[in-house]
C-alpha positions in Angstrom: 95.9 138.2 120.3 95.3 139.8 116.6 92.1 140.5 115.6 90.7 139.6 112.3 93.3 136.6 111.5 90.4 133.9 113.3 87.7 132.0 111.5 84.1 133.4 113.3 82.2 130.9 110.8 82.5 127.8 113.4 79.7 125.6 113.6 79.3 122.0 115.3 80.2 119.1 112.4 80.3 115.9 113.2 83.3 113.9 112.7 82.6 110.2 111.8 86.0 107.4 112.1 85.4 105.5 108.7 87.6 102.8 110.9 84.7 101.7 113.4 82.0 103.9 112.3 82.2 106.2 115.7 81.1 109.9 115.5 81.7 112.4 117.3 80.7 116.2 117.1 83.0 119.0 118.0 83.4 122.4 116.7 85.3 123.3 113.1 85.0 125.6 110.2 86.2 122.7 108.3 84.4 122.5 104.6 81.6 119.6 104.1 79.2 118.6 101.3 77.9 115.2 103.0 75.4 115.6 106.0 74.4 113.0 108.3 72.2 112.6 111.4 72.9 112.0 114.8 70.0 112.3 117.7 67.7 113.8 115.7 69.4 116.7 114.2 71.9 117.2 111.1 75.4 118.3 111.3 77.7 118.7 108.1 80.2 115.4 107.7 83.8 115.2 108.4 85.7 111.7 107.5 88.1 110.7 109.3 90.5 107.6 108.2 91.3 107.6 111.7 91.0 109.1 115.5 91.5 108.7 118.9 88.8 105.7 118.9 91.1 103.6 116.5 94.6 105.1 117.1 96.8 102.3 117.9 98.2 104.7 120.6 95.0 105.5 122.2 93.6 101.9 121.9 96.7 100.4 123.9 97.1 98.2 120.8 100.4 99.7 120.0 103.3 97.3 118.7 106.4 97.6 121.0 109.6 97.5 118.3 112.4 95.4 119.4 115.1 98.2 119.2 117.6 95.5 120.9 116.7 92.8 117.9 117.1 96.1 114.7 120.2 97.2 116.3 121.6 93.4 116.3 120.6 93.2 113.0 122.2 96.0 111.8 125.3 95.2 113.5 125.3 91.2 112.0 124.0 93.1 108.5 127.0 95.5 107.7 130.2 93.2 110.0 131.1 92.1 106.6 132.5 95.6 106.0 134.0 95.9 108.9 137.7 96.5 109.0 139.8 93.5 111.0 142.2 95.2 113.9 145.3 93.8 111.4 143.9 96.0 108.7 144.1 98.8 110.4 146.8 98.8 112.2 148.5 98.4 109.1 146.6 101.4 107.0 147.6 103.4 110.5 151.6 102.4 109.8 151.2 103.5 106.5 149.6 107.1 107.1 152.6 107.7 109.0 
């Protein structure tokens, strides 16, 4: 590894998911002005909009997309622009 490119000021930081108030501690170099007390110890606080405890992928509440329905909807929407077989044959004869 290259020397001198990695930060050396790692410290324990509290990350708080604002959607469900979950707090977890990990090492980070993120700069913050706010603090929070966790288990009697004060830590720098980084606020998150979404984390592993609230993201649909991790919670199992992900929506399944109906891709077949979307494709059918697309085909129906643009079917009016599709050329009829007779017009395709006429254009092929004209181009010869």
